ZAFILUM-923803 format. One record per residue: residue in three letters; x, y, z of N, C-alpha, C in turn. Coordinates in steps of 0.1 Angstrom, whole numbers, plus 5000, padded with zeros to 4 digits. Each point is the difference from the previous one (the first is absolute). Layout:
! ZAFILUM-923803
AlaXYZXYZXYZ ...
END
This chain:
! ZAFILUM-923803
Met491649365250499550155000501050104994 Ile499450094994500350114993499850125006 Asn501050075001500050155008500650084989 Cys499550154998500450094993500150125007 Trp500950074997500450135007500350124989 Lys499850105002500450144993500850065011 Leu501549974997500850055010500650165001 Ser500750045010500050165003500850054985 Ser500949884997500850054988499450014987 Lys498749965000499050024989500249894991 Ala500749885004500249884993498649905005 Thr499849944992499049905004500649855003 Leu499549935012500749895004498949895000 Val499949904997499249885000500649865005 Val499649955008500649875006499249895001 Glu500249894995499249865002500749915010 Glu499549985010500649905009499649854998 Ile501149924997499449854997501249925009 Pro499349985014500849945008500649864999 Tyr499349924990500549884999501349974992 Leu500350114994501050004989501450015009 Lys501249974991501150035006500850114992 Ser499650074993500550084991499150134999 Ala500650114994499350124998500650074989 Ala499150094994500450084989499750145000 Ile500950094995499750165000500250024986 Gly499250104996499950094987499950145004 Ile500650064994499850175001499750054983 Tyr498950044999499550034986500150165001 Ile500850064990500350134997499250054989 Lys499150105001499150034990500550094990 Val501049924993500550064989500649894990 Gly499850014988500249894989500450094988 Ser500049924988500650064987499150124995 Arg498749985004499150104994499950135006 His500950025011500150125008501450074995 Glu500749944992501250064996500150084988 Pro500550144999500350074991500449914986 Leu499650044988500349924989501649984997 His500850115005501549994997500649915011 Met499249975010500549915010499249855000 Thr499549984989499549864999501149905007 Gly499549905008500849925007500650025014 Ala499650115002500750075012499549935014 Ser498849955000499549945012500549855003 His500349934988500749874999501550015003 Phe500550134995501550025003500150045017 Ile498950085005500550005013499649865010 Glu499149914993500049885006501249935004 His500750004988501549954998501050065010 Met499850125001501150105009499649955014 Leu498849975003499949975014500649885006 Phe500749934991500849875003501550025001 Lys500450124996501350044999500850035013 Gly499350035009500550035013499650115005 Thr500250025012499350125010501650055011 Gln499650095006501350065007500249905011 Lys499449905002500349905012500349884993 Arg499449974989500249864995500450014986 Ser500949944994500649954987498949914993 Ala500050004984499249914994500249865007 Arg501249964999500449865004499649985014 Glu500150105011499649995011498449965002 Ile499350074990498649995001499449854997 Ala500949974988499649854995500449915010 Glu501350005005500249895010499350025013 Tyr499550105003499250015013498749924996 Phe499450034990498649934999500449844998 Glu501249954993500249865001500349945014 Arg500750065008500349995015498749965008 Ile499050094998498849985005499049934994 Gly500249944988499349884994498950084992 Gly500250144996498750074996500350024984 Gln498950034994499950064988499750134997 Leu500850094991499850134998499950044987 Asn499150074994499750024987499350144996 Ala499650024989499350134995499449984987 Ala499050114999499549974984499450144999 Thr500150044988499450134995498750004992 Ala498950045000499049994991499750164995 Lys498950004992499750134993499650095011 Glu499149955011499450115010500949975014 Tyr500749935003500750005012501349914999 Thr500749995011501649945002499749935014 Cys500549884999499749915013501649965005 Val500250005011501149955008499649925010 Tyr500749854999499249925009501049885007 Ala499549935010500949915003499349905008 Arg500549864999499349905011501149945005 Thr499849985014500649935009499649915009 Leu500649925009499449935012499450125008 Asp498949955007499350125010501450065008 Glu500649935007500950055009500950114994 Asn500250004987501050104993499150114994 Ile498750035002499650094990500350135005 Tyr500450045013500350125005501350054994 Arg501049895000501450044993499650034986 Ala499249924994499950024983499450144998 Thr498950035010499650145000500950115001 Asp500749985008501450115003500750014989 Val500349904992500950014986499150064989 Leu498849974999499250034989499750175002 Phe499750055011499850165002501450064999 Asp501049935002501450074999500549994986 Met499549924989500150024989499150094993 Leu498750035005499150074995500150175001 Phe500950025012500050115003501450084999 Asn501049895003501650035000500949974988 Ser499449954988500849964989500850124996 Lys501249944996501150115000500150074983 Phe499549934990500350024987501150074997 Ser501349925003501150044998500450024984 Pro500850084995500250014985500649864996 Lys500649945005500549864995499149905000 Asp499149975009498849915002499150054989 Phe499750124998499250064988500449974987 Ala501150004997500749964986500049844998 Thr500249945011499949874999498649944997 Glu499050045008498949964998499150054987 Lys500650124997499450044984500649894991 Gly501249954999500349904992499149875001 Val499749975012499249885003498750024994 Ile499450115001498650024996499950024984 Ile501150054995500049994985500249834995 Glu500749945008500049854996498749945004 Glu499350035009498749965001499150034991 Ile500050134994499350044988500249894988 Asn501350014999500149924989499749855002 Met500049945007499549875006498549994997 Tyr499350135004498649984998499850034986 Glu500750064993499750034984500249874991 Asp500849905009500349854994498949935005 Thr498850025004499049925006498750044994 Pro499749994985498850054993498649965010 Asp500149885007498649995004499650085012 Asp501450075007499550105011500150134993 Leu500950034990500050154993498650024995 Ile499249904995498950034991499050115010 His500049955012499150095008500450165002 Asp501150004999500650164998499650044988 Val500249934989499950064985498650035003 Phe499049935003498450034999499850125007 Ser500750015014499750115006500550134998 Gln501250004994500550104994499050104991 Lys499549924991499050054989498950025007 Met499349935010498850035006499650135005 Trp501450035008500250105011501050094992 Lys500050014987501250094995500050135005 Gly501250065005500250135004499550005016 His499649915005499550005014501149915009 Pro500350035012501049915008499449865002 Met498649984998499649865002500549924988 Gly500450044988500649924990501549995000 Ser500750085011501349975001500649885003 Ser501049925000500449885003500550025016 Ile499749935010500550005014501550004999 Leu500549934993501650004998500650124995 Gly499150084993500750124994500549964987 Thr500750094991500549964989501750025001 Ile500649964994501950014998500150175002 Glu499150064990500350154998499950075015 Thr498549985005499850065012500849965013 Ile500549884998501049945012501350064999 Glu500550004987501450045001499850175001 Ser499050084998500150145004499550045013 Ile499649915009499450035013501450045009 Asp499950115007501150055008499749955016 Asn501249975005499849955013499350095009 Asn500550135001499250105008498550014998 Glu499749984988498650024995499049875005 Leu500749894998499449875006499950015016 Tyr501150055006500050005017498850105005 Asp500050104992498850115002498749974999 Phe499849914989498749924997499949875012 Tyr500949965002499949885013499650085012 Lys500750105004499850075013498550074999 Ser499650024991498750094998498949895003 Cys500049894994498949895000500249905012 Tyr501149985006500349895010499850075012 Val498850045004499650065012498849925007 Pro499949995011499149925007498750014997 Ala499650174996498850024995499349944987 Asn501149964993500049914987499949875001 Met500049925012500149865003498849935007 Val499849884995499149905009501049895002 Ile499849975014500949885004499149885003 Ala500549894996499049875004501049905006 Val499549945010500749905006499049885004 Ala500449895000499149885001501149895004 Gly499349925010500749875005499950035015 Asn500949905006499949995016500750115006 Ile499450115001500650125006498650065011 Asp500550095008499450075008499850144995 Ser498450004997500050164991500450135009 Thr499749995013500650135007501650005000 Lys500549895001501450025001500750044985 Ile499549944991500350034986499850134995 Lys498850045005499550174998501150095007 Asp500349965013501150075006501350034993 Ala500449884996501349984992500150104986 Ile498950004994499650054987500050155002 Glu499250035011500050165002501550045003 Tyr500749945008501350065002500849994990 His499749914987501050014987499550114994 Leu498650044999499450094993500350155004 Glu500350005014500450115003501450084995 Gln500849914995501450004993499850074985 Gly498849994994499850054988499450154997 Ala500050024989499850154998498350035001 Thr499850125004498650035002499650084988 Gly498550035000499550064990499149904989 Glu499450074992499149944991500649974986 Val499449904991500750014988498950034990 His500350064991498950054989500749964987 Leu499549884994500249944990498950024987 Glu500350054990499150014989499449904995 Gln498849964998499549884994499050054990 Gln500149994986499250054991499349894997 Thr498649984998499249914995500449984982 Pro500649894995500149984986499150054991 Asp500250054990499050044986499249884997 Ser498950034992499149924996500749904990 Tyr499449885001500749914990499850014985 Gln501049974992499950004986500649854997 Pro499449954990500649854995501250034993 Phe500749895000501550034995500749864994 Ile500950004993500849904996501450055004 Asn500849905005501450035005500849884999 Leu500850004990500949894996501450035001 Val500849895007501350035003500949884995 Lys500950054990500749904995501249955006 Lys500049855004501049945004500349854994 Asp501149994999500449854994499749905012 Thr498949915000499549925008499249884994 Glu500249905006499549874994498449995002 Gln499550105010498549985000499650154998 Val498750024995499750145005499050015011 Gln500350115008499150025013498950124996 Ile498949965003498850054996499350085013 Cys499450105001499250035010498850074995 Leu498750005000498850054997499650055013 Gly499350125001499750045010498850125000 Val499550045012499250134998499850055016 Pro499750105002500050095012499249925010 Gly500549985012499149895011499650105011 Ile499849955010499450075012500850025011 Thr499850105008500650045011500149885012 Tyr501050015009499949905013498950045006 Arg499450124999499150045013498549964991 Asp500149954988498649994995499349865005 Asp498850005005499249885003500249914991 Asn500150014987500049904991501549915000 Arg500750055009501249925001499849855005 Tyr498949985007499749865004499649914986 Thr498950064994499849954986501049984991 Gln501150114999501349984992500649885004 Ser500149965013500849875004499549884995 Val498650015001499449884995500249984985 Met499750114992500050014986501449964996 Asn500950045005501449994995500549875003 Asn499649955009500349845005499349914987 Ile498950024998499249934989500750014987 Leu500250134996500650024986501349955000 Gly501050055009501449984998501049985010 Gly499449985012500650035012500849905006 Gly499849854994500549895004500049904990 Met500249885007500449884989498549944996 Ser498850035008498649964996499450094992 Ser500850144996499350104994499849964986 Arg499050094994499749954985501150024989 Leu500750125005501050044989501249885001 Phe500449975012501049915002499549854996 Gln498849965001499649884997499950004986 Thr499350094993499949994985501350054993 Leu500950105001501050034993501149935002 Arg500349965012501249905003499849865000 Glu498949975009499749845000499349944988 Glu499050064995499549944991500750054984 Leu500350114998500650024988501550024998 Gly500650005011501550005003500850144993 Leu499050105001500550124995501250085007 Ala500149985012501050065007500349915016 Tyr501050055003500549935016499550105009 Ser499950134999499550095011498950094991 Val499149975008498750084995499150045013 Tyr499550155002499350005011499650174999 Ser499050035010499450135001500550035012 Phe499950155001500750075014499450155001 Pro499350025012499550155001501350065009 Phe500150114997501150095009498850155005 Asn500249985012499050095006500850105010 Tyr499550144997500850115007499050105005 Ser500550095008499150095006499050094994 Asp500450024986499150084991500049964986 Thr500549884998500049934986500249875002 Gly500049934989500349874998500049924987 Leu500449884996500349944989499649855000 Phe499349974991499649844998500749954986 Ser500849915004500949944988500049874997 Leu499949964989500249864994501549974994 Asn500649905006501450004996500349874996 Ile500849994988500549854997501550034992 Gly500649875000501450014993500049884989 Thr500250004987499649904992501150004987 Gly499849904992501049984990499550074988 Pro500850064989499550064988499149944991 Ala499949845002499149944991498850005006 Lys499750035014498849985006499250145002 Ile500650084994499150145004498850014994 Ala499749974986498650004996499149905007 Lys500549885003499249925008499750065013 Phe501050075007499850055013498850115001 Phe500150094990499250115000498649974997 Ala499749894992498749954995499549925013 Ala500849955008499549935012499550065011 Leu501050125001499750105012498650074995 Tyr500050064988498850084998498749925003 Thr500149854997498949924999499749985015 Glu501049995009500049985014499250115007 Leu500650124996499650115005498550034996 Glu499649954989498450034994499249925007 Lys500449905004499249875007500050065015 Phe500950085006500150035014499050115000 Ile500350094992498950104999498549994998 Thr499749914989498749984994499449915012 Asp500649895001499349885007500250015016 Gly501150095006500150005010500649905008 Val500049965014500649925007498949895007 Thr500549885004498849935005500250005015 Asp498849955008500150015016501049885004 Glu500349924993501249885006501250095000 Glu500450094989501050064998500450125010 Val498850075006500050095009500449915014 Glu499349895002499949955013501649935003 Arg500649944989501149955000501250125002 Thr499850094996500850125000500150075015 Gln498650005005499950055013500749935010 Gln499949875000500749885009501350044998 Leu500649994987501350034999500750125008 Ile499250144995500450115007500049975017 Lys498949985005500149955013500949935007 Ser500349884992501149945004501350045000 Asn500450084991501250074998500250135011 Met498850055002500250115010500249935013 Tyr499549905006500249935012501149935003 Leu500549954988501349925000501250125001 Gly499850124994500850105002500250055014 Leu499249995006500050035015501049925011 Glu500549904991500749915008501650054997 Ser500150124994501350054998500150135006 Val501050025011500050115006500350134992 Met500849964987500250134991498650054995 Asn499149894995498850044993499150085009 Arg500349965013498950085010500650135001 Met501250005001500850165002499350084987 Asn500549944989499850084987498450024999 Arg499149915004498550054999499550095008 Ile500550015011499450135010501050104997 Gly500950014995500950114997499450084987 Lys499549904990499550064986498650035004 Ser499349955009498850035002499750145004 Ile501250035011499850135005500450104989 Leu501249994992500550044990499150064991 Met499349894994498850064990498550045003 Tyr499549935012498950035006499750095013 Gly501250025007500050065012499449925011 Asp499849874997499149925010500549844997 Ile499849935010500249864999498649944996 Ile500249934989498949924993499949865005 Pro499349935010500049885004500049904987 Val500849915001499949884992498749954997 Glu499349995010498749954999498950104991 Asp500350115001499250104991500350014987 Val501249984995500649974988499449874993 Ile500149895009499449864995498350034997 Asn499550075010498550014998499750084987 Lys500850104997499750094987500349904991 Ile500949924998500449904989498749925000 Tyr499349945009499049914999498950104996 Met499950114998498950064995500050024986 Val501349974994500050034985499349884996 Asp499250044988499449894992500250024985 Thr499449924992500249984986499550134994 Lys498950085005499850124994501150125000 Lys500650015014500950085002501250004994 Val500449874996501249964990499850054986 His498949964997499650064987499850134997 Asn499550075008500050145000501250055002 Leu500949975007501650075000500849944987 Ala499849884996500449954988499850104990 Cys498650024997499650114990500550144999 Thr500050055015500650145002501550004996 Leu500849915002501449995000500249974986 Leu499549884994500549954989499250014987 Glu498850045000499250024990499850154996 Lys500050095012499750154997501250074996 Gln501049935004501450084997500949914991 Glu500650104991500849924990501449955005 Leu500349884998501349965003501250044994 Ser500950065010501350054994501149884997 Leu500950014992501149894998501550045004 Ala500849935004501350035003500749864999 Ala501050004993500849884996501450034999 Ile500949885002501450014999500249864993 Gly501050044988500449904990500850054989 Ser500149914991501050044989499150084992 Ser500650064990499250114988499249924995 Asp500349884994498849944991499049935007 Ile500249945013499149965008499050115007 Leu500650125000499250115006498750044989 Lys500749994985499050034992498749904999 Val500449875001498949895003499050055009 Val500850035012499150035012499050114998 Glu500650114996499150134996499049954989 Ser500349934992498849964990499049925007 Glu500349905005499049935007499250075009 Tyr500750085006499350105014499050064991 Lys500550084989499050094993498849914993 Lys500349904996499149904995498749965009 Trp500449985013498849955009499450155009 Trp500950095001499550115011500150134991 Lys500250024988499850124994499050024989 
END
């Protein structure tokens, strides 16, 4: 059973009771992410996420960590482009204790100068580690050019320059202005009593600030195809080809799920089977959609060695042409529909997945979309819909290129890209 309330604090609370479990999970979604930051404060939302764990007026950072270990719980957080989430999972008997700590962190974090300086150093090391992981970095390299000059193109982590320049008082003010109940969606799932958890959460929300949050969110400018090459001494070259995608509100998202799985979303996909299994051109090859409230991106990603670049581009071009020209088969669509259905139902066996699903559903759509409705929409997808979307995304738009590798390798990548797509 799922209940949803708009509370007097203007926060939204959604609760799913699952009485046969012995666990519960709570996630607090704050509607602020990297796209809402001033450009000179890029990385601020992620920085705030770190500071939430550094202690409150009542609890030190060590006490928070030890408390969750004592109750056998798990505590974590994540920052995205359009939201930040702080979440916990515990035994059902401990969910109220976990909730008390979570809201203390959300509303009463100290942001002491000492902790601020320490965490600034930690985040800079996190950025350095990320820079040393080209297969992750390639997504930022593409996004930075795709949405150049717009916060959507900014790294969630920020840059070393912006992190070093952020002032503690400025960060604290940003935190206090955004972390208010009116800007929150709270999701709870597990073996809990809806009324009891609602009363507990309403009590905690009374401790938060009142008022509305007005964050600027401008839609990115129209797409201009590009090439973005980043020189790094790497054994492989990381390549991302992409085009603007669809928003998460677009009804084509169901068709996109089927299309992506067939093209490059899994081990049975065409790109994986051809480029890796048959031709041995890469270890990692996949396609992936990124969907946001007012924009999107559909990407093709591969890491390969210098000697295989020419073969890779030729094979990829052939596969995409075949995908667009010949379309997909009924068997591929049916197999993918069954896979998506299976993954969705198996995911419901995790209390964290259930919490995350209902929380994001409210955050993104303002309503709970039943799993059965999603599956019905997936089963309404046919070969014609997949073909039409493939043509719209991959034929009618010019693919852009981002790549990370040594100077000599990048010259080959650019040459091969222009050979096939220019």
